[in-house]
C-alpha positions as MATLAB code, in Angstrom:
seq = 'XXXXXXXXXXXXXXXXXXXXXXXXXXXXXXXXXXXXXXXXXXXXXXXXXXXXXXXXXXXXXXXXXXXXXXXXXXXX';
ca = [
     172.301  100.536  144.627;
     172.866   97.489  142.853;
     176.478   95.766  141.999;
     175.572   96.833  138.488;
     175.216  100.645  139.453;
     178.798  101.028  140.837;
     182.554  100.418  139.812;
     184.540   98.197  142.202;
     187.968   99.071  143.337;
     190.567   98.556  145.785;
     191.985  101.379  147.604;
     195.288  101.152  149.553;
     195.750  104.029  152.019;
     197.835  105.033  155.040;
     195.659  103.458  158.088;
     195.806  107.013  159.700;
     193.918  108.646  156.657;
     191.470  105.988  155.908;
     188.701  108.330  157.342;
     189.532  110.904  154.864;
     189.060  108.169  152.187;
     185.881  107.063  153.833;
     184.342  110.320  154.218;
     185.027  111.101  150.392;
     183.539  108.256  149.402;
     180.141  108.869  151.337;
     180.413  112.271  149.571;
     180.346  110.923  146.084;
     177.956  108.270  146.651;
     180.241  105.610  147.125;
     180.064  102.336  149.331;
     182.606  100.418  151.358;
     182.204   96.908  150.544;
     185.101   95.538  152.810;
     187.995   96.671  154.614;
     191.383   94.978  155.910;
     193.839   96.262  158.216;
     197.413   95.419  157.272;
     200.187   96.792  159.516;
     200.213  100.578  158.665;
     197.859  100.380  155.791;
     194.187   99.898  155.217;
     192.841   98.194  152.111;
     189.416   98.987  151.321;
     187.257   97.126  148.707;
     184.686  100.142  147.314;
     181.810  100.573  145.031;
     181.738  103.768  142.848;
     179.174  105.273  140.864;
     180.737  105.284  137.453;
     179.974  109.071  136.951;
     182.390  109.718  140.005;
     185.135  107.596  139.587;
     187.484  110.070  137.865;
     186.423  112.504  140.175;
     187.654  110.095  143.059;
     190.910  109.218  141.102;
     191.974  112.619  140.995;
     190.838  113.479  144.719;
     192.903  110.455  145.810;
     195.837  111.573  143.703;
     195.972  115.243  145.009;
     195.047  114.320  148.700;
     197.673  111.694  148.768;
     200.442  112.613  146.399;
     201.050  108.699  145.776;
     200.910  107.412  149.251;
     197.362  106.061  148.369;
     196.213  104.057  145.343;
     193.453  102.558  143.813;
     192.828   99.879  141.332;
     189.823   98.892  139.044;
     188.500   95.461  139.807;
     187.434   93.375  136.940;
     183.553   92.965  136.517;
     182.430   89.592  137.955;
];
């Protein structure tokens, strides 16, 4: 998968639930590009196949009830 084949996002999630985020990303064909731990949260830079962005966003909202966020990143 090339950089052009994915939509880049930043995901901020509670550190104790980052495994759930990673599992869902792998399930939908996403990839983790970078990970930073910040106190009780983890910030992930991820690549998601374009067809699965909305699916991931819906999952994140349903699973985390607002305690995790994602932000689409601009195309370089």
